[in-house]
C-alpha positions as CSV (number, residue, x, y, z in Angstrom):
1,M,145.4,79.6,135.1
2,K,145.3,78.8,131.4
3,L,147.9,76.1,131.9
4,Y,145.8,74.5,134.6
5,F,142.8,74.3,132.4
6,Y,144.6,72.8,129.5
7,S,146.3,70.2,131.7
8,I,142.9,68.9,133.1
9,F,140.8,69.3,130.0
10,P,142.1,66.0,128.4
11,L,141.3,64.2,131.7
12,F,137.6,65.4,131.5
13,T,137.2,64.5,127.9
14,T,138.7,61.0,128.5
15,L,136.4,60.5,131.6
16,A,133.3,61.7,129.6
17,T,134.2,59.2,126.8
18,A,134.6,56.3,129.2
19,L,131.3,57.1,130.9
20,S,129.5,57.3,127.6
21,L,130.7,53.8,126.7
22,R,128.9,52.3,129.8
23,Q,125.4,53.6,129.3
24,A,121.9,52.4,129.5
25,A,120.8,50.1,126.8
26,P,118.7,51.4,123.9
27,I,115.1,50.3,123.7
28,G,115.4,46.5,123.7
29,C,118.5,44.5,123.1
30,Q,117.1,42.3,120.3
31,T,117.4,38.5,121.1
32,C,117.5,35.4,119.0
33,T,116.3,31.9,120.0
34,A,119.3,29.6,120.6
35,G,118.9,26.3,118.8
36,A,115.4,27.1,117.3
37,D,116.0,29.0,114.0
38,P,119.6,29.2,112.9
39,T,118.6,31.7,110.1
40,T,117.6,34.4,112.7
41,C,121.2,35.5,113.0
42,H,123.4,36.4,110.1
43,P,125.8,33.5,109.0
44,S,128.8,35.6,110.3
45,T,127.3,35.4,113.8
46,S,125.9,32.7,116.1
47,C,123.0,32.8,118.6
48,V,124.6,32.6,122.1
49,S,122.6,32.1,125.3
50,L,123.9,34.0,128.3
51,G,123.0,31.0,130.5
52,G,124.5,31.3,134.0
53,F,125.7,34.8,133.2
54,H,122.2,36.4,133.1
55,T,121.8,38.9,135.9
56,G,118.1,40.0,135.2
57,N,114.9,38.5,136.6
58,G,113.3,37.6,133.3
59,P,114.0,34.8,130.8
60,I,117.6,34.1,129.9
61,P,118.5,36.1,126.8
62,A,120.3,34.9,123.7
63,Y,122.0,37.3,121.3
64,C,123.6,37.1,117.9
65,A,127.3,37.2,118.7
66,C,130.1,38.3,116.3
67,A,133.3,36.2,116.1
68,A,135.9,37.4,118.5
69,G,137.5,40.7,117.3
70,Y,134.7,41.5,114.8
71,K,131.8,44.0,114.8
72,A,129.1,45.2,112.4
73,D,130.1,47.6,109.6
74,P,129.4,51.2,110.8
75,M,128.6,52.1,107.2
76,V,125.7,49.5,107.3
77,V,124.3,50.1,110.8
78,G,125.1,53.8,111.1
79,A,124.9,55.5,114.5
80,D,122.0,53.2,115.7
81,P,122.9,52.4,119.3
82,A,120.6,49.3,119.2
83,A,122.5,47.7,116.3
84,Q,125.6,46.5,118.2
85,W,126.8,46.4,121.8
86,R,129.1,44.6,124.3
87,L,128.3,43.1,127.7
88,P,130.1,43.2,131.0
89,W,130.4,39.4,130.7
90,A,133.5,38.2,132.5
91,G,136.1,37.0,130.0
92,Q,133.9,38.1,127.1
93,E,134.0,41.9,127.4
94,G,135.5,42.2,123.9
95,R,132.7,40.2,122.3
96,V,130.2,42.2,120.2
97,F,126.5,41.3,120.0
98,V,124.3,42.5,117.2
99,R,120.7,42.8,116.2
100,P,119.4,39.6,114.4
101,G,120.3,39.6,110.7
102,T,123.2,42.0,111.1
103,P,126.5,40.8,109.6
104,C,129.8,41.1,111.5
105,T,132.3,41.7,108.8
106,V,134.6,44.4,110.1
107,L,137.6,43.9,112.5
108,C,137.4,46.0,115.6
109,E,140.0,48.8,116.0
110,E,142.0,46.9,118.6
111,W,140.8,43.3,117.8
112,Y,144.1,41.9,119.0
113,L,143.5,42.9,122.6
114,G,141.0,40.1,123.3
115,E,138.8,41.0,126.3
116,Q,139.9,44.7,126.0
117,G,139.3,44.8,122.3
118,C,136.3,46.3,120.5
119,S,136.0,49.1,123.1
120,E,134.7,51.5,120.4
121,V,131.4,49.5,120.6
122,P,129.3,50.6,123.7
123,E,128.8,48.3,126.6
124,Y,125.2,47.9,127.9
125,A,125.1,46.3,131.3
126,N,121.4,46.1,131.4
127,C,121.2,43.7,128.5
128,M,122.4,41.0,130.9
């Protein structure tokens, strides 16, 4: 019986980790205003409008986007879940978005994987 438990335990922990990365967004995914004030986002990011990829009913959001393969420094933002996130945006799943003013200066753990990279940053589907 012990062998059975130890063989399925890694499966449960892997599943729990995967589910925790696709979670509800924290209170507000802070937006920027594309084209209005370029100083809202840190110079290491750019204000990107979701345009035709927006799935909500409200106004089309724009977020400060890190360069591909980069994220905010965990030592700067700590464990704040509203500081950085990814979106289920087709072809851009590895792109990290941050709160306005937050710098993106750290390479993601698997930055070289493109769309599959930056998976250590949580994905918030309801920010779309």
